[in-house]
N, C-alpha and C positions, 0 to 999 in steps of 0.2 A: 618451776611456775613462775620465777622472776621473767625467763626469758619470753616466756607465753605474755606475761601481763606488759611486756614492752611492745606487743604486736598492737598496736592501738589501730583500729578501724570503725569506720562509721558504717555498719553493716546493714543491709536490707532483706528483706524474705529471700530465701532461696531461690536464684536464678535460672537454674538448670532444671526444667520440668520435662517429663517425659510424655505425660499424658492425664488427662483428667479423668477417664474411666478405664476400668480396668476389665480383664476378662475373665470368663466362668472358668472355675476350676472346682475341685472337689473340697468339701469341707474338710478340716482338721479331724483327727480321730479322737483326740483328747483336748480338754481343755489347756489355753496356755498358761505356763507358769513363769515367775521370775527367775532369771538366771543369777548365779553367784557375782558374776560382773555387774548384775544391774544394781544389787545391793551394795557391791563396794562404790560404783559410781553416785550411788545418792549420798551415801555417809560421806565420801570427799566432797561433794556439793555443799553439803551442809556448812561447812567451813567456809567455802568460797562464797556462797551466797548469803550467808547471814552476818560475815565480817568485811567482804572486799568490796560489796555493792555500792554503788551510790548513794542509794536510798536503802542502807542496812536495815532490815528488820528481822527480829529473831524468828525462828522456827518456833512457833507456839500455837495455842488453840486459835487465836485470832487469825492468823495467817493459813492454818489448817481448814478453817470454813472457807476461806476464799479458793484456797486450792481445790477443795471439794466440789464447789459450785463449777470452777473453769473447767474441772475435769467431765463434769456432766455435760457441759456445754459442748464441750470437743467431741464428748462421743455422740450426742444427740442433739445438736444445736437447733432444730426445729420441732424438738419434743414430739418425735412422730413414734417411737417404738417403746420407751420406758414409761409406767406408769406411776402414779402417785405412790401408790405402795411400794412400788420398787425403792423409790427416794426416800420413805420412811425406815422400811428395813436397813436400808444403808446410812441412815441419819447420825448413828454412832460414831461413824467416820468422819463427821465434819470436826470434831475435837480431837481424834485419835491417829489422823495421819501422821502430824507430826513426831507422835510417840512411836510410832511404826517406823517412818523413816529413820530416825536416831537409832532404831533398834536394828535396823538392816532388814526389816520383813516388808515387802511388798505385796503380800496375798491379798490385802483390801483392794489395791487399785485393779489387780487382775480379776479378782472376785466380781467387782463390778462391771468389767468389761466381758467376763463370762456371762452376767445377766443381761447385758445388751444384746450379746450375739443369740441367746436364747429368746430375746423378744424379738430379734429380727426375723429368726426362722419362724416363730408363731404367726407374725405378722403376712410373712409370705403366704400362708395358708389363706389367711383373709383376703392377700391380695389377688391370688388366683380365682378365688370365688367371686370377687368383685369383679373382675374381667370376665366373668360368664354372665354378667347382668346385664340388662338393657336400661340405658340411662335415658331418662325423660330430660330433653333439652328445652322444654316448653316453659318449664318452671322457673321461677323467680328467685333462684337460690345464688348464695355469694359463696367464695371461695376466700380463705386468707391464707396468703402465700407465706408470709413472715410469721411466724409461731415461737419465735425465741423469748417472747416474755410472755407468752400465753400460760395459764396454769396447766400442769400436768394431767393429762386426762386421768380422771377419777377410776376408769372401768374398762374393760375391752370392748363393751359396747360403744363408748364415747369414741376411744381411739378408732374403731372401724367406721364410724361415720365421718372422721376426719380424713380417713383413707378414703371412703366414698368420694368425698369432693375433689380430694388430690386428683384421684384417677380420672373422675369425671372432667375435671379442667384439661388435665393431659389428653385425654380421648378428644376433647372438643376442638384444642390446639391442633391435631393433627386431621381432625374432620375439617376443619377451616381451610388446611393446607391442602386439601384436595385427595386424602387418601381414605380408602372405604374402610367398613366397620371389620370386616376380616383381617385387612392388612394390619389396622388399628392394633387389634387383638395380639397379632402376633408380635409387633414390634413393642407393645408395651409389656408383653410376657418377657420377652428377652431383655429387656431394659430392668425389670425389677430383680430378674432371676441373676442379673450381672451384680446388681446392687446388694443382693443377698451373698454372692459368691465373693465381693469385695471385703465384706466383713469377716466371711470364713477364712480368707486368704491372709487375714491380718498374722504378721509374726510376733512372736514375745519381743523383739526388738522395738516394732513399730508400737506396741502397746505401751512399753516402757516410756518411750519418746514421746509419746501423749501425754503420759501421765507427767514426766519432767517439765514439760512445755506447760501446763497447767500450774505447776508448782513456780516454774521461771517468771511467766506472765505474771502471775499474782503479785510479783513486787513490781513491775512495771514495765509495760507493752513491749519493749524492745530487747528485754532480755529473755534468752531460749537455750534450749540444748540442742545439740546437734549430734544424732547416733553416727558411727562410723561411716556410713554408706551416705548420710546426708553432709557430715561434714567433707567428704570426698567431692560431693557434687558442687559443694559452695566453693572450694579451692578451685574446682574446674573454670566455675564461672567467675573467677576473680583472674586467673592468669590465661583465661581464653585459649586453652589448649587442653588435649586429652590423648593419651595413647589407646586406640582402637581401630575400626575400619572405616571411619567416616561414612555413618549412615546414621539417620534420623528415624527412629522406629515409633509406631504407635499400635495399640490393640484396638483390633477390630474382630468382632464376634469371637472365636477361640483362638487367633491367631495372633502373635505380633509380626506385624508388616513394616516392609520397608516403605516409608514417606518421603522421604528425598534422601539423596545421594550428594555426598560433599565435595564439591571439587578439590581434585588432588588427592582423595582418598583412596585407600586401597580397594574399596568397593567399586567405587566407579573406575577406577584405572583396570580394574580386571576386565570389563566388558560383559560378565557373566551376572549382573545382578541388577534388577529392574526395578522401577518403582511400583510397587503392589505386590511385589513377591513376598510370600509368607516363610517365616523362620519356624521349621518344626524339631531341628534339631542343632544341637552345638556340641563339638568335639574339641578337645584340647590336643592339638599337634596330631599323635598317632594314637592317642586315648579314645576310651570309647564315646561314641555320640549318646547324648544326653537328649530325651525327648523333650521338648518344651512346649507342646501343644498346651494349650490351657494356661499358660505362666502368665505373670504380669511382665510389662515391658521392664521394667526396672531390675528383675530378676534375671530376663535375658540380658539386658546391658552387662550386667553383672559378670556373666561369663563370658561375654565377648570382649570385654576389657582386658587387658593384662599388660605384659613388660613388651617394649618396644622391640622389633625383629622377632619376636616369636609366633607361631604359626596356630590359626584358629581354621577350625572347619566347620560350614555351615550346611546344613541341610534344608533345603528350599523347594516350596511349592511355588510354581509362576503363579502369576495372577489369572484368576479364572478358570484352573485346571488344578484338579483335586488328584491326579493319580499319577503324575510325571514328576518324580522327585528328581533333583539334581544337587550334585556337592560342588560347593567352592571352597577352595584352600586359599586363605589370605594370611597374608604377613602384617601383623599389627604395625602401625606408624602413628607418628605424632601428628594429629590432626589440630590445627588452628581453626579457631572457631571465628573467622572472618566476620561473619553476620552480626556478631557482637561487640565487633570494634566499632571505632570512630571513621566514620565516612564522610566524604565531602561532595558538594556539588556546586555549579555557579548559576544563580537565576538572575535574568537580565530585565531590569526593570524600566519600562519607556515612560518617560515624564517631560513635560515641557519641553520636548524636540530633543531632550537627552535620552541615553541610554548608559544605566548605571549596572555594574557588576556587581553582583552581591554575593558572596561566597558563603556557603553554608556548611557548618559541620555539625553533623548528628553524632551525639555521644551518648549511648546507651546506659553506660554505667562507669564509675570511677575506678576500674580496674587496674591490677598490678600484679604481675609474677614475681611475688615477694620471694620464693626460692631461687628463682634464677637470680634477683636483685642481690641476694645473700651469695651466690657464687660468684658472681661477677657484675659488682655496683656499676661498671660502666656499659653493661649491654643485656637489659631486659626488657619486657613488653610491658608498657604501661597506657594508661590513658594521655596521660602528658606527652611522653614521647611519641606516640602516634598523632596528636593534635598538632606538635610543633611541626612535624613532618607534613602534615596535610596543610598546614599554614604556608610554609615555604613553595609547595606545589601552587597552591592559590595566588600567591603574591607572583609567582613567577607567570600565572596565567592571567594576571593583570586585573585584580579585582578592586573594586573601591570601597568596599566595607564589609564587615564579616558579622554573620548572625551564628551564634553557638546554639543550637537546639538540645536544651536539656528537659523536654517533656518526657515523662515517664521514665526518668532517671530516678533511680531509688537510692543510689547513693552508691558507697565503695570504700575505698581506702582515705582515711584523713590525708596522709601525705600528699594524695594525688588532687585533693581539692586546694591544697595550700600551692603545691608547684604548677597546677594548670593556671591558678590566680597570677602567679609569676611570669606567665606568658604576655600578660596585659596590664603588668606595672612595672615599675623599674625595680624597685625593691620595698620591701615595708612590712608590717604584721598584717595577717590575713584573718586570724581567729584567735580569740582567747578562750583557753580551758579552764574548768573549774572543777577541781575534785572533791570529793567527800570531807577532805580535811580542810577545806578551805582554800587551797594553794591554788595560785593563778600561773597559769604558763601561757606566753605568748608564742603562737607558731608564726614563724616569719618567712616570706621569701627573701633568700639572702642572696640570690643571683641577679646581676644588675643586668639593666637590657630589658626590651621588651621583643617577644615575636611578631607581636603585630601592635603598631601604634596608632592605627586609622580608625574610622568610627566603628563602633561596637555595639551589637544587642544582644540580650540573651533571652530567648523563649522558653518559658516555663509553665507548667500546669500543676494540678493538686497532686500529681503523684511524682512531681520533682521533689526529692525528701535528702536530707540528711547533708552530704558533700554537696550536691547540687545546692542546697541552700545554704551554705558555707561560701560557697563560689560566687553565686548570684547575690548574695549580701555584700561581700567585700565589693564586687564590681560596682555596685549600687552606693556603698559610702564611699568610695574613692572617686565618685563622679565619673567613673570611667567608661560607662556604657549605659544603653537604656535596657529596663527591665520590661519584657512584654508577656501578658497573659494572663493567668489567673493567680490567686493566692496560692503559694506552694502547702505542701503537707504538714509543717510546725513541726518536725522533728529537730530538738536541739540537744539531743543527747550522745554521747560517744560511747563507742562499744569496744571491748577487748576480745579477743578468741583465746580462752586458756585450754590447752589441748591435755587432756586428761591422760591420755596415753604416755605423753611427755612426762609426766608427773608422777606415775606409776611405772615407767620406762619399759612399757609394754609395746611389743612387736611379735605379731601382726596387731593393727588397732583394734581394741576391743573395748574402750571405754567412751570415745567420741570428744566433744568439744562443748565447752558452755562459752556462750555468747553472753559478756556479763557487761552491763552499764557502768562504767566507772568514772565517768565526768560529764559535764554540761559544757557547752559551747556558745560562746558569746559572739555578738558582732563587734568588729573593733570600735562601732559607735557605742558600743555598752548594752544596749538591748540584746535578747535573745529572739532566737527562731522558734522558740519553745511555744508550742500551742498556735501562734499567731503566724507562722511560716514569714516568707518573705513577700511584701505587697508590692505588686507590678506597679510601674511609672505609668503604663499604658494599660489598661484592661481589656480583655477580650473574653467572648462567651465563654461560660463554663458548661460542660455536659456532666461533671463531678456531683456526686452524693455527697455534699459536705456533711450531711448528719450522719452519716455512717462510714465516711472515710476522710481520714486525716486524724492528726495527732488529737485534737480536740472530741474526737469521736470516742476515746479512750476512756474509761472510768477511773482509771488510776494513772494517770499521764502527771508527769511532774508540771508544778505550776510557771507561768512566765513571770520572768523577773528581771532585773536590771543591774548592771555593776557599772564603775566608771568607765569610761572609755579609754583605749590604748590613745598614745599620740601617733599621730599619721599625717600624710600629706597628700591631700585629697588633689585629683590631676584635672579636676573640670567641674563646672557647674552646670551640670545635665538640666538641673530644674528650669534654666534659662531657655531652654528648647522646647520644655513639653508642653506649654502652652499652644502653641503653635503647630506642633505635631499633633495633639490632640484634635485640633481644628480641622487639620488636614485629613486627620485619621477618619473621623465621623463622618465628613463629606465623602470622602472615598465609599467608604461602606454602605454609606446610604443606596449607591448606586450598584451595588455588588449583589446580585440575585443569590449567588451562593454563600454569602454571609448572612443575607437574610434568612435564608433556608436553615443555617445553623443556629441562628438565634431563636427559629421556631421550633427546631428541635429540642434546644435548652429549655425553653419553657414547657413544651410538650413532657420531656422527661421529669421536670422538677411536678409539674402536675399528676402524673403518673404515681411518682413516688409518696405524693400526700395521699393517693387512695390507699387505703389499707385492706381493701377488698376487691374482687374480681368477679364479674356476674358470670353465671353458667349458663344463663339464657342464650340459645345460639341466635335467636334473631338479632338482639342486641350486642351480641360479640360478632355476628357477620357484618353489621353495618360499620361496626367499628374497624373490623379487619378490611373493609373496603376502602372506609377514610385512609388509613394507614397505606395501604396498598398505592392509592392513588399519591399521597403526598412522597412515598418512597420512589414511585416511578418519577415525579418531578426532581427529587432530589439526585437521582441517579443520571439523570438526564445533565441537571446542571455541573455535577462534580465530574462527568465524565466517565461513570462506573459501567462498563460493558464487560462481559463474558468472553470466550473463547471465540477469535474470528468476528468479532463485534456483534455478538447475539446479546439479547438483552438477558439479564439475570432475573432470579426471581425476586420481586419487589416486595416480599414481607415473610413473615416468619412461618415456617413452614411444620413448626413442633418438633423437628427432629434433633437430636445431639449429633455433632460432628461425627464421631464414629458410627453413627446410624445411616448416615449417606453414602453413597459409592463414594469410593476414594478419589476418582477422576473428578466428581460433581464438586467434592469438597476442595480438591486442589484448584479447582477452575474459579471457586468463589476466593480461596485465599489469594490467587493471582491478581483477581480483578481488584481486590481491596488493595492492593500494593499498587494500583495505578489511579486511585482516586485522587482529585484535585484536594490539596492540602490547603483549605482555605486559610487557615491560622497562618501558616506557614509562608503564603504570600502576601498576606498581610504584615508580617514582620519584617518580611523584606522590603515591602512598598514603605513601610515606617523607616527603614534604614535609608531608601533613596530620598525621602523628604529630608532627612537629616542631612544626607549630601549637599541636597540644593543649598538648605539655609546657610550652613555653615560657609559656602561657597559664594553665597549672594549678598549676606549681610554680615560686613567685616566686624561691626561693633557686637553682635550675637556672638560671631566666633571668638572673639577676645573675652567674653564673658563666660563662654563655654571653656575655653581653655585655660583660665585664670587658676593658679596654686594656692592653696592655702593650709594652714595648719587645722585640722578638723579635731572638734570634740563631739559632745553628745550632738545625736540629730534629733 
């Protein structure tokens, strides 16, 4: 356990996601039951969660009630299946779950899951009947999409009415998108059948993981449980490599379909697999072919992954052909997930007759191959090492300034936040850790020298969290660069991964891992990013739903607090630049139609979120649809969004899920989104261009900015 506790990481939600929709499959023959491994895992977790958590809380009746409520929310978040009678029947569990866990009995959460699956089956019969009714869209009815805080339905009749409006809204969306009634009925029938099948295909491990996460998150938002498969996926997301065939898979109808072939992977190199091919069977070497029709993507992936240099055989149906199977034999290899690694580009900013070359590095996460680091400390994959290499190349290409894009970077390994900061400061403290025992530990950059000592900016948004916030806060506190964007997430806690299989000395993996909050981190200036996040020096429009997204949206988040600052030497006074930078920023965006469009989008999104209900009157919705369609057309033109061969893309919501469209249409839309003008990145680069000019033309300002001093609290 001690070795695991030393693996300190600032962890985000799992990054390796295969699909948001699962395929149809037959329901299991018998209710799911807990396994002995589940009971053992729960018993081990009692000690770890009750004693070693930063916010240690005993497993008692009070915590039991919170676990019960969170488990219900995980099962039926929108209160569409369970009835108030079900909640009342299981009410005794509110104060007995703690006793059951301590006794190693997990029948209660599995019984509640069985009730949930029974209700989904019953509701499917209601849905089928509703799909055969004729809806009157001239009525002035409204629908409430978010029922997470609504009372549980008191009767099956009340629940039927909730579903009637839900289906009517789905029907209207498809109708506005141009689909006829027959096609709508077919689409929605398939959609809801698949939803039923998702519940039916839950495994006992998934039920257990759901329950364990209800328990863990009742302590604090960032504590969680990762089952063996989830732990493997998380490890892949951190080391950016896996052993497989190099194909991205997605569930479409009853098949797991090839969505993308990864460059250099065995699948692409074979020349025998195409995007759109459907996998109907998987065999290990000379072993028997396993029929995987109707399986979920993660189940098929589990069969395809394996040891390097071993053989896997795929039975494929080519796209659009249902009767011409062909088999492909592939040798598994290590696949590098380059699309999740740091990337760079150069943007040229034209201003006052000069051209400024701005290097941009996009960093999706603070990844590190910790296993490779243990084997060879001098040669391992990491965010810092990749970024350092990119900086050297950008310097060789003659950049004038550097912009680090941390938007949507949800965190990663703590060591990487410290070492990445070290690329931009000479040496010194980066972050302060405070554990549950009140002990302080200052994490420092000990490597002298900087990879980049020129003008620097960091672009953040609401989804920049954890390690991203440590880095941005350190750059801000040192006065090393400008922070641009919106207030960050506000996650100021440190997690460690505890390998339960390591504790039990179990091979192969059976028990999974606990992600445990063990400390809170503080800026070197003394404050914490907890709840408040990092406030940018120059604010850009926000499209985020701050009410429901961010640390402050959690009901049990740790509070904001402050400690004494560390002693550190700031490298500059960025504040001296900000007044003029803001003036130039405001003048520029006032003339930028794309920026204006983004501001209008942000305002409209905010207004839409404040509306708790949606009209089900077709005339009203069609008028709104046309208005949004006109806005979308203007937006697409301003931002350069076009389809393949320059064709226009649909300008509005068609009511379909991704896997309900043809794969070619879905891929074309995805490709178009990648080519859209990034208004915020453009403005971030322009702000750096302004910074270059100010430092070059105002010698007194340049001296003020570069002045060093010992810093205390901000």
